[in-house]
PDB file of N, CA, C and O in Angstrom:
ATOM      1  N   UNK A   1       0.863  -1.170   0.000  1.00  0.00           N
ATOM      2  CA  UNK A   1       0.000   0.000   0.000  1.00  0.00           C
ATOM      3  C   UNK A   1       0.899   1.218   0.000  1.00  0.00           C
ATOM      4  O   UNK A   1       1.868   1.272   0.758  1.00  0.00           O
ATOM      5  N   UNK A   2       0.598   2.191  -0.831  1.00  0.00           N
ATOM      6  CA  UNK A   2       1.492   3.328  -0.972  1.00  0.00           C
ATOM      7  C   UNK A   2       1.273   4.417   0.053  1.00  0.00           C
ATOM      8  O   UNK A   2       2.233   5.076   0.453  1.00  0.00           O
ATOM      9  N   UNK A   3       0.050   4.632   0.493  1.00  0.00           N
ATOM     10  CA  UNK A   3      -0.206   5.739   1.405  1.00  0.00           C
ATOM     11  C   UNK A   3      -1.350   5.417   2.346  1.00  0.00           C
ATOM     12  O   UNK A   3      -2.431   5.043   1.891  1.00  0.00           O
ATOM     13  N   UNK A   4      -1.138   5.555   3.651  1.00  0.00           N
ATOM     14  CA  UNK A   4      -2.231   5.280   4.582  1.00  0.00           C
ATOM     15  C   UNK A   4      -3.320   6.341   4.549  1.00  0.00           C
ATOM     16  O   UNK A   4      -4.357   6.157   5.186  1.00  0.00           O
ATOM     17  N   UNK A   5      -3.127   7.455   3.826  1.00  0.00           N
ATOM     18  CA  UNK A   5      -4.123   8.512   3.771  1.00  0.00           C
ATOM     19  C   UNK A   5      -5.147   8.305   2.652  1.00  0.00           C
ATOM     20  O   UNK A   5      -6.053   9.123   2.496  1.00  0.00           O
ATOM     21  N   UNK A   6      -5.020   7.234   1.877  1.00  0.00           N
ATOM     22  CA  UNK A   6      -5.955   6.958   0.801  1.00  0.00           C
ATOM     23  C   UNK A   6      -7.363   6.801   1.375  1.00  0.00           C
ATOM     24  O   UNK A   6      -7.542   6.111   2.379  1.00  0.00           O
ATOM     25  N   UNK A   7      -8.372   7.435   0.750  1.00  0.00           N
ATOM     26  CA  UNK A   7      -9.743   7.244   1.244  1.00  0.00           C
ATOM     27  C   UNK A   7     -10.088   5.755   1.300  1.00  0.00           C
ATOM     28  O   UNK A   7      -9.746   4.991   0.398  1.00  0.00           O
ATOM     29  N   UNK A   8     -10.752   5.370   2.343  1.00  0.00           N
ATOM     30  CA  UNK A   8     -11.158   3.979   2.557  1.00  0.00           C
ATOM     31  C   UNK A   8      -9.965   3.031   2.678  1.00  0.00           C
ATOM     32  O   UNK A   8     -10.092   1.841   2.391  1.00  0.00           O
ATOM     33  N   UNK A   9      -8.806   3.547   3.102  1.00  0.00           N
ATOM     34  CA  UNK A   9      -7.590   2.733   3.194  1.00  0.00           C
ATOM     35  C   UNK A   9      -7.756   1.536   4.110  1.00  0.00           C
ATOM     36  O   UNK A   9      -7.034   0.550   3.963  1.00  0.00           O
ATOM     37  N   UNK A  10      -8.682   1.595   5.043  1.00  0.00           N
ATOM     38  CA  UNK A  10      -8.851   0.486   5.986  1.00  0.00           C
ATOM     39  C   UNK A  10      -9.897  -0.529   5.528  1.00  0.00           C
ATOM     40  O   UNK A  10     -10.236  -1.442   6.282  1.00  0.00           O
ATOM     41  N   UNK A  11     -10.416  -0.385   4.302  1.00  0.00           N
ATOM     42  CA  UNK A  11     -11.414  -1.323   3.784  1.00  0.00           C
ATOM     43  C   UNK A  11     -10.847  -2.107   2.607  1.00  0.00           C
ATOM     44  O   UNK A  11     -10.136  -1.557   1.766  1.00  0.00           O
ATOM     45  N   UNK A  12     -11.165  -3.375   2.556  1.00  0.00           N
ATOM     46  CA  UNK A  12     -10.747  -4.243   1.460  1.00  0.00           C
ATOM     47  C   UNK A  12     -11.458  -3.823   0.171  1.00  0.00           C
ATOM     48  O   UNK A  12     -12.678  -3.659   0.179  1.00  0.00           O
ATOM     49  N   UNK A  13     -10.730  -3.646  -0.930  1.00  0.00           N
ATOM     50  CA  UNK A  13     -11.372  -3.261  -2.184  1.00  0.00           C
ATOM     51  C   UNK A  13     -12.183  -4.388  -2.821  1.00  0.00           C
ATOM     52  O   UNK A  13     -12.948  -4.142  -3.754  1.00  0.00           O
ATOM     53  N   UNK A  14     -12.030  -5.615  -2.335  1.00  0.00           N
ATOM     54  CA  UNK A  14     -12.784  -6.735  -2.892  1.00  0.00           C
ATOM     55  C   UNK A  14     -14.102  -6.981  -2.175  1.00  0.00           C
ATOM     56  O   UNK A  14     -15.107  -7.285  -2.817  1.00  0.00           O
ATOM     57  N   UNK A  15     -14.111  -6.852  -0.832  1.00  0.00           N
ATOM     58  CA  UNK A  15     -15.329  -7.161  -0.071  1.00  0.00           C
ATOM     59  C   UNK A  15     -15.824  -5.989   0.780  1.00  0.00           C
ATOM     60  O   UNK A  15     -16.895  -6.074   1.381  1.00  0.00           O
ATOM     61  N   UNK A  16     -15.066  -4.911   0.835  1.00  0.00           N
ATOM     62  CA  UNK A  16     -15.383  -3.703   1.609  1.00  0.00           C
ATOM     63  C   UNK A  16     -15.442  -3.919   3.117  1.00  0.00           C
ATOM     64  O   UNK A  16     -16.000  -3.093   3.840  1.00  0.00           O
ATOM     65  N   UNK A  17     -14.876  -5.016   3.594  1.00  0.00           N
ATOM     66  CA  UNK A  17     -14.762  -5.264   5.030  1.00  0.00           C
ATOM     67  C   UNK A  17     -13.435  -4.680   5.517  1.00  0.00           C
ATOM     68  O   UNK A  17     -12.578  -4.355   4.697  1.00  0.00           O
ATOM     69  N   UNK A  18     -13.246  -4.540   6.829  1.00  0.00           N
ATOM     70  CA  UNK A  18     -11.957  -4.041   7.332  1.00  0.00           C
ATOM     71  C   UNK A  18     -10.808  -4.927   6.833  1.00  0.00           C
ATOM     72  O   UNK A  18     -10.884  -6.153   6.904  1.00  0.00           O
ATOM     73  N   UNK A  19      -9.748  -4.292   6.330  1.00  0.00           N
ATOM     74  CA  UNK A  19      -8.651  -5.063   5.746  1.00  0.00           C
ATOM     75  C   UNK A  19      -7.534  -5.395   6.733  1.00  0.00           C
ATOM     76  O   UNK A  19      -6.597  -6.114   6.386  1.00  0.00           O
ATOM     77  N   UNK A  20      -7.625  -4.882   7.949  1.00  0.00           N
ATOM     78  CA  UNK A  20      -6.644  -5.156   8.999  1.00  0.00           C
ATOM     79  C   UNK A  20      -5.233  -4.748   8.592  1.00  0.00           C
ATOM     80  O   UNK A  20      -4.259  -5.352   9.041  1.00  0.00           O
ATOM     81  N   UNK A  21      -5.116  -3.731   7.747  1.00  0.00           N
ATOM     82  CA  UNK A  21      -3.816  -3.251   7.272  1.00  0.00           C
ATOM     83  C   UNK A  21      -3.109  -2.459   8.371  1.00  0.00           C
ATOM     84  O   UNK A  21      -3.656  -1.491   8.899  1.00  0.00           O
ATOM     85  N   UNK A  22      -1.900  -2.877   8.708  1.00  0.00           N
ATOM     86  CA  UNK A  22      -1.123  -2.181   9.737  1.00  0.00           C
ATOM     87  C   UNK A  22      -0.800  -0.754   9.303  1.00  0.00           C
ATOM     88  O   UNK A  22      -0.881   0.171  10.110  1.00  0.00           O
ATOM     89  N   UNK A  23      -0.436  -0.568   8.039  1.00  0.00           N
ATOM     90  CA  UNK A  23      -0.069   0.768   7.560  1.00  0.00           C
ATOM     91  C   UNK A  23      -1.251   1.729   7.612  1.00  0.00           C
ATOM     92  O   UNK A  23      -1.079   2.911   7.910  1.00  0.00           O
ATOM     93  N   UNK A  24      -2.454   1.226   7.322  1.00  0.00           N
ATOM     94  CA  UNK A  24      -3.646   2.074   7.386  1.00  0.00           C
ATOM     95  C   UNK A  24      -3.933   2.500   8.817  1.00  0.00           C
ATOM     96  O   UNK A  24      -4.612   3.500   9.052  1.00  0.00           O
ATOM     97  N   UNK A  25      -3.410   1.733   9.776  1.00  0.00           N
ATOM     98  CA  UNK A  25      -3.577   2.049  11.196  1.00  0.00           C
ATOM     99  C   UNK A  25      -2.392   2.831  11.744  1.00  0.00           C
ATOM    100  O   UNK A  25      -2.320   3.097  12.944  1.00  0.00           O
ATOM    101  N   UNK A  26      -1.459   3.202  10.861  1.00  0.00           N
ATOM    102  CA  UNK A  26      -0.299   3.971  11.286  1.00  0.00           C
ATOM    103  C   UNK A  26       0.804   3.140  11.914  1.00  0.00           C
ATOM    104  O   UNK A  26       1.683   3.676  12.589  1.00  0.00           O
ATOM    105  N   UNK A  27       0.763   1.833  11.695  1.00  0.00           N
ATOM    106  CA  UNK A  27       1.767   0.922  12.250  1.00  0.00           C
ATOM    107  C   UNK A  27       2.788   0.551  11.173  1.00  0.00           C
ATOM    108  O   UNK A  27       2.527   0.750   9.987  1.00  0.00           O
ATOM    109  N   UNK A  28       3.934   0.021  11.565  1.00  0.00           N
ATOM    110  CA  UNK A  28       4.929  -0.408  10.579  1.00  0.00           C
ATOM    111  C   UNK A  28       4.397  -1.545   9.703  1.00  0.00           C
ATOM    112  O   UNK A  28       3.626  -2.386  10.164  1.00  0.00           O
ATOM    113  N   UNK A  29       4.814  -1.559   8.445  1.00  0.00           N
ATOM    114  CA  UNK A  29       4.382  -2.597   7.511  1.00  0.00           C
ATOM    115  C   UNK A  29       4.723  -3.994   8.017  1.00  0.00           C
ATOM    116  O   UNK A  29       3.990  -4.944   7.744  1.00  0.00           O
ATOM    117  N   UNK A  30       5.816  -4.129   8.745  1.00  0.00           N
ATOM    118  CA  UNK A  30       6.232  -5.441   9.260  1.00  0.00           C
ATOM    119  C   UNK A  30       5.201  -6.049  10.202  1.00  0.00           C
ATOM    120  O   UNK A  30       5.224  -7.258  10.433  1.00  0.00           O
ATOM    121  N   UNK A  31       4.304  -5.243  10.748  1.00  0.00           N
ATOM    122  CA  UNK A  31       3.272  -5.749  11.656  1.00  0.00           C
ATOM    123  C   UNK A  31       1.996  -6.166  10.925  1.00  0.00           C
ATOM    124  O   UNK A  31       1.053  -6.640  11.558  1.00  0.00           O
ATOM    125  N   UNK A  32       1.955  -5.998   9.626  1.00  0.00           N
ATOM    126  CA  UNK A  32       0.742  -6.295   8.862  1.00  0.00           C
ATOM    127  C   UNK A  32       0.567  -7.804   8.668  1.00  0.00           C
ATOM    128  O   UNK A  32       1.546  -8.540   8.541  1.00  0.00           O
ATOM    129  N   UNK A  33      -0.673  -8.249   8.648  1.00  0.00           N
ATOM    130  CA  UNK A  33      -0.993  -9.659   8.470  1.00  0.00           C
ATOM    131  C   UNK A  33      -0.392 -10.195   7.170  1.00  0.00           C
ATOM    132  O   UNK A  33      -0.003 -11.361   7.106  1.00  0.00           O
ATOM    133  N   UNK A  34      -0.314  -9.360   6.141  1.00  0.00           N
ATOM    134  CA  UNK A  34       0.140  -9.828   4.826  1.00  0.00           C
ATOM    135  C   UNK A  34       1.625 -10.183   4.801  1.00  0.00           C
ATOM    136  O   UNK A  34       2.093 -10.836   3.869  1.00  0.00           O
ATOM    137  N   UNK A  35       2.355  -9.759   5.809  1.00  0.00           N
ATOM    138  CA  UNK A  35       3.781 -10.078   5.885  1.00  0.00           C
ATOM    139  C   UNK A  35       4.027 -11.456   6.505  1.00  0.00           C
ATOM    140  O   UNK A  35       5.167 -11.917   6.570  1.00  0.00           O
ATOM    141  N   UNK A  36       2.953 -12.113   6.959  1.00  0.00           N
ATOM    142  CA  UNK A  36       3.107 -13.367   7.692  1.00  0.00           C
ATOM    143  C   UNK A  36       2.284 -14.506   7.102  1.00  0.00           C
ATOM    144  O   UNK A  36       1.993 -15.475   7.804  1.00  0.00           O
ATOM    145  N   UNK A  37       1.906 -14.415   5.843  1.00  0.00           N
ATOM    146  CA  UNK A  37       1.117 -15.457   5.214  1.00  0.00           C
ATOM    147  C   UNK A  37       1.388 -15.490   3.727  1.00  0.00           C
ATOM    148  O   UNK A  37       2.131 -14.658   3.206  1.00  0.00           O
ATOM    149  N   UNK A  38       0.793 -16.445   3.043  1.00  0.00           N
ATOM    150  CA  UNK A  38       0.920 -16.561   1.599  1.00  0.00           C
ATOM    151  C   UNK A  38      -0.286 -15.890   0.960  1.00  0.00           C
ATOM    152  O   UNK A  38      -1.430 -16.263   1.221  1.00  0.00           O
ATOM    153  N   UNK A  39      -0.016 -14.891   0.117  1.00  0.00           N
ATOM    154  CA  UNK A  39      -1.096 -14.152  -0.526  1.00  0.00           C
ATOM    155  C   UNK A  39      -1.583 -14.872  -1.780  1.00  0.00           C
ATOM    156  O   UNK A  39      -0.796 -15.472  -2.513  1.00  0.00           O
ATOM    157  N   UNK A  40      -2.867 -14.803  -2.009  1.00  0.00           N
ATOM    158  CA  UNK A  40      -3.492 -15.401  -3.180  1.00  0.00           C
ATOM    159  C   UNK A  40      -3.192 -14.551  -4.412  1.00  0.00           C
ATOM    160  O   UNK A  40      -3.571 -13.382  -4.479  1.00  0.00           O
ATOM    161  N   UNK A  41      -2.507 -15.152  -5.388  1.00  0.00           N
ATOM    162  CA  UNK A  41      -2.227 -14.411  -6.623  1.00  0.00           C
ATOM    163  C   UNK A  41      -3.521 -14.127  -7.378  1.00  0.00           C
ATOM    164  O   UNK A  41      -3.620 -13.123  -8.083  1.00  0.00           O
ATOM    165  N   UNK A  42      -4.513 -15.006  -7.234  1.00  0.00           N
ATOM    166  CA  UNK A  42      -5.800 -14.784  -7.895  1.00  0.00           C
ATOM    167  C   UNK A  42      -6.505 -13.559  -7.313  1.00  0.00           C
ATOM    168  O   UNK A  42      -7.077 -12.756  -8.051  1.00  0.00           O
ATOM    169  N   UNK A  43      -6.461 -13.422  -5.993  1.00  0.00           N
ATOM    170  CA  UNK A  43      -7.088 -12.263  -5.353  1.00  0.00           C
ATOM    171  C   UNK A  43      -6.388 -10.981  -5.781  1.00  0.00           C
ATOM    172  O   UNK A  43      -7.046  -9.990  -6.100  1.00  0.00           O
ATOM    173  N   UNK A  44      -5.065 -10.993  -5.789  1.00  0.00           N
ATOM    174  CA  UNK A  44      -4.324  -9.802  -6.207  1.00  0.00           C
ATOM    175  C   UNK A  44      -4.614  -9.461  -7.663  1.00  0.00           C
ATOM    176  O   UNK A  44      -4.753  -8.287  -8.005  1.00  0.00           O
ATOM    177  N   UNK A  45      -4.707 -10.473  -8.525  1.00  0.00           N
ATOM    178  CA  UNK A  45      -4.979 -10.242  -9.943  1.00  0.00           C
ATOM    179  C   UNK A  45      -6.387  -9.710 -10.174  1.00  0.00           C
ATOM    180  O   UNK A  45      -6.639  -9.050 -11.182  1.00  0.00           O
ATOM    181  N   UNK A  46      -7.306  -9.990  -9.252  1.00  0.00           N
ATOM    182  CA  UNK A  46      -8.690  -9.540  -9.436  1.00  0.00           C
ATOM    183  C   UNK A  46      -8.899  -8.071  -9.068  1.00  0.00           C
ATOM    184  O   UNK A  46      -9.974  -7.519  -9.300  1.00  0.00           O
ATOM    185  N   UNK A  47      -7.878  -7.442  -8.497  1.00  0.00           N
ATOM    186  CA  UNK A  47      -7.997  -6.017  -8.154  1.00  0.00           C
ATOM    187  C   UNK A  47      -8.082  -5.167  -9.408  1.00  0.00           C
ATOM    188  O   UNK A  47      -7.374  -5.416 -10.384  1.00  0.00           O
ATOM    189  N   UNK A  48      -8.943  -4.169  -9.381  1.00  0.00           N
ATOM    190  CA  UNK A  48      -9.016  -3.213 -10.484  1.00  0.00           C
ATOM    191  C   UNK A  48      -7.690  -2.457 -10.556  1.00  0.00           C
ATOM    192  O   UNK A  48      -7.095  -2.174  -9.516  1.00  0.00           O
ATOM    193  N   UNK A  49      -7.218  -2.127 -11.746  1.00  0.00           N
ATOM    194  CA  UNK A  49      -5.930  -1.431 -11.879  1.00  0.00           C
ATOM    195  C   UNK A  49      -5.815  -0.183 -11.009  1.00  0.00           C
ATOM    196  O   UNK A  49      -4.748   0.084 -10.456  1.00  0.00           O
ATOM    197  N   UNK A  50      -6.892   0.579 -10.880  1.00  0.00           N
ATOM    198  CA  UNK A  50      -6.838   1.808 -10.085  1.00  0.00           C
ATOM    199  C   UNK A  50      -6.746   1.541  -8.587  1.00  0.00           C
ATOM    200  O   UNK A  50      -6.434   2.456  -7.826  1.00  0.00           O
ATOM    201  N   UNK A  51      -7.011   0.308  -8.142  1.00  0.00           N
ATOM    202  CA  UNK A  51      -6.923  -0.052  -6.721  1.00  0.00           C
ATOM    203  C   UNK A  51      -5.539  -0.565  -6.336  1.00  0.00           C
ATOM    204  O   UNK A  51      -5.185  -0.566  -5.157  1.00  0.00           O
ATOM    205  N   UNK A  52      -4.763  -0.997  -7.312  1.00  0.00           N
ATOM    206  CA  UNK A  52      -3.449  -1.588  -7.015  1.00  0.00           C
ATOM    207  C   UNK A  52      -2.526  -0.556  -6.398  1.00  0.00           C
ATOM    208  O   UNK A  52      -2.335   0.535  -6.936  1.00  0.00           O
ATOM    209  N   UNK A  53      -1.959  -0.920  -5.264  1.00  0.00           N
ATOM    210  CA  UNK A  53      -1.050  -0.027  -4.562  1.00  0.00           C
ATOM    211  C   UNK A  53      -1.741   1.077  -3.791  1.00  0.00           C
ATOM    212  O   UNK A  53      -1.072   1.953  -3.242  1.00  0.00           O
ATOM    213  N   UNK A  54      -3.067   1.060  -3.734  1.00  0.00           N
ATOM    214  CA  UNK A  54      -3.814   2.112  -3.057  1.00  0.00           C
ATOM    215  C   UNK A  54      -4.371   1.672  -1.714  1.00  0.00           C
ATOM    216  O   UNK A  54      -4.295   2.414  -0.735  1.00  0.00           O
ATOM    217  N   UNK A  55      -4.932   0.468  -1.661  1.00  0.00           N
ATOM    218  CA  UNK A  55      -5.434  -0.080  -0.406  1.00  0.00           C
ATOM    219  C   UNK A  55      -5.307  -1.589  -0.440  1.00  0.00           C
ATOM    220  O   UNK A  55      -5.289  -2.209  -1.503  1.00  0.00           O
ATOM    221  N   UNK A  56      -5.220  -2.154   0.726  1.00  0.00           N
ATOM    222  CA  UNK A  56      -4.921  -3.582   0.867  1.00  0.00           C
ATOM    223  C   UNK A  56      -6.185  -4.431   0.908  1.00  0.00           C
ATOM    224  O   UNK A  56      -7.254  -3.976   1.316  1.00  0.00           O
ATOM    225  N   UNK A  57      -6.030  -5.674   0.473  1.00  0.00           N
ATOM    226  CA  UNK A  57      -7.116  -6.626   0.615  1.00  0.00           C
ATOM    227  C   UNK A  57      -7.076  -7.201   2.030  1.00  0.00           C
ATOM    228  O   UNK A  57      -6.056  -7.106   2.712  1.00  0.00           O
ATOM    229  N   UNK A  58      -8.167  -7.786   2.464  1.00  0.00           N
ATOM    230  CA  UNK A  58      -8.256  -8.333   3.824  1.00  0.00           C
ATOM    231  C   UNK A  58      -7.747  -9.777   3.849  1.00  0.00           C
ATOM    232  O   UNK A  58      -7.591 -10.395   2.796  1.00  0.00           O
ATOM    233  N   UNK A  59      -7.489 -10.313   5.037  1.00  0.00           N
ATOM    234  CA  UNK A  59      -7.029 -11.703   5.134  1.00  0.00           C
ATOM    235  C   UNK A  59      -8.029 -12.706   4.552  1.00  0.00           C
ATOM    236  O   UNK A  59      -7.621 -13.709   3.967  1.00  0.00           O
ATOM    237  N   UNK A  60      -9.318 -12.451   4.702  1.00  0.00           N
ATOM    238  CA  UNK A  60     -10.320 -13.388   4.173  1.00  0.00           C
ATOM    239  C   UNK A  60     -10.234 -13.500   2.658  1.00  0.00           C
ATOM    240  O   UNK A  60     -10.394 -14.587   2.103  1.00  0.00           O
ATOM    241  N   UNK A  61      -9.982 -12.388   1.994  1.00  0.00           N
ATOM    242  CA  UNK A  61      -9.865 -12.382   0.535  1.00  0.00           C
ATOM    243  C   UNK A  61      -8.459 -12.752   0.072  1.00  0.00           C
ATOM    244  O   UNK A  61      -8.290 -13.342  -0.995  1.00  0.00           O
ATOM    245  N   UNK A  62      -7.459 -12.408   0.866  1.00  0.00           N
ATOM    246  CA  UNK A  62      -6.089 -12.480   0.390  1.00  0.00           C
ATOM    247  C   UNK A  62      -5.255 -13.676   0.761  1.00  0.00           C
ATOM    248  O   UNK A  62      -4.286 -13.980   0.065  1.00  0.00           O
ATOM    249  N   UNK A  63      -5.594 -14.376   1.841  1.00  0.00           N
ATOM    250  CA  UNK A  63      -4.753 -15.498   2.254  1.00  0.00           C
ATOM    251  C   UNK A  63      -5.100 -16.771   1.494  1.00  0.00           C
ATOM    252  O   UNK A  63      -6.270 -17.080   1.267  1.00  0.00           O
ATOM    253  N   UNK A  64      -4.066 -17.499   1.108  1.00  0.00           N
ATOM    254  CA  UNK A  64      -4.257 -18.807   0.497  1.00  0.00           C
ATOM    255  C   UNK A  64      -4.651 -19.761   1.617  1.00  0.00           C
ATOM    256  O   UNK A  64      -3.946 -19.842   2.623  1.00  0.00           O
ATOM    257  N   UNK A  65      -5.762 -20.487   1.468  1.00  0.00           N
ATOM    258  CA  UNK A  65      -6.179 -21.416   2.527  1.00  0.00           C
ATOM    259  C   UNK A  65      -5.107 -22.469   2.792  1.00  0.00           C
ATOM    260  O   UNK A  65      -4.518 -23.022   1.863  1.00  0.00           O
ATOM    261  N   UNK A  66      -4.870 -22.732   4.053  1.00  0.00           N
ATOM    262  CA  UNK A  66      -3.906 -23.760   4.443  1.00  0.00           C
ATOM    263  C   UNK A  66      -4.640 -25.092   4.533  1.00  0.00           C
ATOM    264  O   UNK A  66      -5.693 -25.188   5.163  1.00  0.00           O
ATOM    265  N   UNK A  67      -4.082 -26.112   3.904  1.00  0.00           N
ATOM    266  CA  UNK A  67      -4.677 -27.443   3.905  1.00  0.00           C
ATOM    267  C   UNK A  67      -3.850 -28.328   4.827  1.00  0.00           C
ATOM    268  O   UNK A  67      -2.620 -28.337   4.763  1.00  0.00           O
ATOM    269  N   UNK A  68      -4.532 -29.061   5.672  1.00  0.00           N
ATOM    270  CA  UNK A  68      -3.845 -29.989   6.572  1.00  0.00           C
ATOM    271  C   UNK A  68      -3.135 -31.056   5.739  1.00  0.00           C
ATOM    272  O   UNK A  68      -3.672 -31.495   4.722  1.00  0.00           O
ATOM    273  N   UNK A  69      -1.936 -31.482   6.150  1.00  0.00           N
ATOM    274  CA  UNK A  69      -1.174 -32.467   5.372  1.00  0.00           C
ATOM    275  C   UNK A  69      -1.914 -33.775   5.124  1.00  0.00           C
ATOM    276  O   UNK A  69      -1.676 -34.429   4.109  1.00  0.00           O
ATOM    277  N   UNK A  70      -2.803 -34.171   6.027  1.00  0.00           N
ATOM    278  CA  UNK A  70      -3.523 -35.428   5.860  1.00  0.00           C
ATOM    279  C   UNK A  70      -4.916 -35.246   5.263  1.00  0.00           C
ATOM    280  O   UNK A  70      -5.700 -36.194   5.224  1.00  0.00           O
ATOM    281  N   UNK A  71      -5.228 -34.048   4.804  1.00  0.00           N
ATOM    282  CA  UNK A  71      -6.542 -33.784   4.215  1.00  0.00           C
ATOM    283  C   UNK A  71      -6.603 -34.379   2.809  1.00  0.00           C
ATOM    284  O   UNK A  71      -5.616 -34.341   2.074  1.00  0.00           O
ATOM    285  N   UNK A  72      -7.765 -34.929   2.434  1.00  0.00           N
ATOM    286  CA  UNK A  72      -7.902 -35.465   1.071  1.00  0.00           C
ATOM    287  C   UNK A  72      -7.893 -34.325   0.057  1.00  0.00           C
ATOM    288  O   UNK A  72      -8.288 -33.208   0.390  1.00  0.00           O
ATOM    289  N   UNK A  73      -7.452 -34.584  -1.168  1.00  0.00           N
ATOM    290  CA  UNK A  73      -7.447 -33.527  -2.194  1.00  0.00           C
ATOM    291  C   UNK A  73      -8.857 -33.041  -2.481  1.00  0.00           C
ATOM    292  O   UNK A  73      -9.823 -33.797  -2.381  1.00  0.00           O
ATOM    293  N   UNK A  74      -8.960 -31.779  -2.836  1.00  0.00           N
ATOM    294  CA  UNK A  74     -10.276 -31.192  -3.139  1.00  0.00           C
ATOM    295  C   UNK A  74     -10.709 -31.513  -4.534  1.00  0.00           C
ATOM    296  O   UNK A  74     -11.789 -31.100  -4.955  1.00  0.00           O
TER     297      UNK A  74
END
């Protein structure tokens, strides 16, 4: 995210729910949820061009689901 002052910076551009972005809350980027998980390339690709680099997606939209090692294939 380029600037925490972007309008609606704390809302996910995909679902409009709180995005839990550390930078939007004035915290260091290293504290953001996105620095500690695997982001979905599909979710990132679905962002409108004008939204890229403006506001962050939320964990519900952005995290790749973790599958248990013994789970059957989907």
